C-alpha positions in Angstrom: -45.4 77.2 -87.7 -43.8 80.3 -86.2 -47.1 81.4 -84.7 -47.6 78.0 -83.0 -44.1 78.3 -81.4 -44.9 81.8 -80.1 -48.2 80.6 -78.6 -46.4 77.6 -77.0 -43.7 80.0 -75.5 -46.5 82.3 -74.2 -48.3 79.4 -72.7 -45.1 78.1 -71.0 -44.4 81.5 -69.5 -48.0 81.8 -68.1 -47.6 78.3 -66.5 -44.4 79.3 -64.8 -46.1 82.0 -62.7 -47.1 81.3 -59.1 -50.9 81.6 -59.8 -53.5 83.3 -57.6 -53.7 80.9 -54.6 -49.9 80.5 -54.3 -49.6 84.2 -54.8 -52.0 84.8 -51.9 -50.0 82.4 -49.7 -46.8 84.3 -50.6 -48.5 87.6 -49.7 -49.6 86.2 -46.3 -46.0 85.2 -45.6 -44.8 88.7 -46.5 -47.5 90.3 -44.2 -46.5 87.9 -41.4 -42.8 88.8 -41.8 -43.6 92.6 -41.5 -44.4 92.1 -37.8 -41.0 90.4 -36.9 -38.9 93.6 -37.1 -41.6 95.5 -35.2 -41.7 92.9 -32.4 -37.9 92.9 -32.2 -37.8 96.6 -31.8 -40.7 96.7 -29.4 -40.2 93.8 -26.9 -43.0 95.0 -24.7 -45.5 94.4 -27.5 -44.5 90.8 -28.0 -44.6 90.2 -24.2 -48.1 91.5 -24.2 -49.1 89.0 -26.9 -47.1 85.9 -25.9 -45.9 86.5 -22.3 -42.3 85.8 -21.3 -40.3 84.4 -24.1 -36.8 82.8 -23.8 -33.7 84.9 -24.2 -32.9 83.2 -27.6 -36.2 84.4 -29.2 -34.7 87.4 -31.1 -32.2 85.0 -32.7 -35.0 82.6 -33.6 -37.0 85.4 -35.0 -34.2 86.8 -37.2 -33.4 83.2 -38.5 -37.1 82.8 -39.3 -37.2 86.1 -41.1 -34.2 85.2 -43.2 -35.6 81.7 -44.1 -39.0 83.3 -44.9 -37.4 85.8 -47.3 -35.6 83.0 -49.1 -38.9 81.0 -49.2 -40.7 84.1 -50.6 -38.2 84.5 -53.4 -38.0 80.8 -54.2 -41.8 80.4 -54.2 -42.2 83.4 -56.5 -39.7 81.8 -58.9 -41.3 78.4 -58.4 -38.1 76.7 -57.1 -38.2 73.3 -55.5 -35.6 74.3 -53.0 -38.0 76.8 -51.5 -40.5 74.0 -50.9 -37.9 72.0 -49.1 -36.9 75.0 -47.0 -40.6 75.5 -46.2 -40.8 71.9 -45.0 -37.8 72.4 -42.7 -39.4 75.7 -41.5 -42.6 74.0 -40.5 -40.9 70.9 -39.1 -38.9 73.2 -36.8 -41.7 75.5 -35.9 -44.0 73.1 -34.1 -41.5 71.8 -31.5 -40.0 75.2 -31.0 -43.3 76.8 -30.3 -44.2 73.9 -28.1 -41.4 74.8 -25.8 -41.6 78.5 -26.2 -45.2 79.3 -25.4 -47.3 78.9 -22.3 -49.5 75.7 -22.3 -52.6 77.8 -22.7 -51.3 79.2 -26.0 -49.8 76.0 -27.4 -52.9 74.5 -28.8 -53.9 77.6 -30.7 -50.4 78.1 -32.2 -50.0 74.5 -33.1 -53.4 74.4 -34.8 -52.7 77.6 -36.6 -49.3 76.2 -37.8 -50.9 73.0 -38.9 -53.7 74.8 -40.9 -51.1 77.1 -42.4 -48.9 74.2 -43.4 -51.9 72.5 -45.0 -52.8 75.5 -47.0 -49.2 76.0 -48.2 -48.9 72.4 -49.3 -52.2 72.5 -51.1 -51.1 75.6 -53.0 -47.8 73.9 -53.8 -49.4 70.7 -54.8 -51.5 72.5 -57.4 -48.4 74.1 -59.1 -45.9 71.3 -58.4 -45.4 70.4 -62.1 -44.3 74.0 -62.7 -41.6 74.0 -60.0 -38.0 73.8 -61.2 -34.9 72.3 -59.7 -31.9 74.1 -58.3 -30.0 77.3 -58.9 -27.4 76.7 -61.7 -29.2 73.8 -63.4 -32.2 76.0 -64.4 -30.1 78.9 -65.7 -28.1 76.4 -67.9 -31.4 74.9 -69.2 -32.6 78.4 -70.0 -29.4 79.3 -71.9 -29.6 76.1 -73.9 -33.3 76.4 -74.7 -33.4 80.0 -75.6 
């Protein structure tokens, strides 16, 4: 009986890991976030890629970086709040980029955002049963189960 319980606990801990596809999506978010500090410290580089950006772009980029760091941590820990934050991120990204970029660049950025959102939500859909609720609730459950 004890060996069965150990196997069940091992199986449960394996299920509560992000998995390969979701792990790859987290890695792509990390790689994408690495460019934000570079572009903020080298404004000429971002102008070469995107043209003239509004004066509020640095604030938008820092807010995006902060939300992405929270999303990365939450996704790695399989937290539902990270999924909700990701939904808010994508919902705000499309209209912001629509107003921020030149019309010639809008189609490509909106298509890339839509494809990225689709891949994220597919990765999340596959692991959704393993996602857990909030902050304190999960730690209380762990204390009472262990």
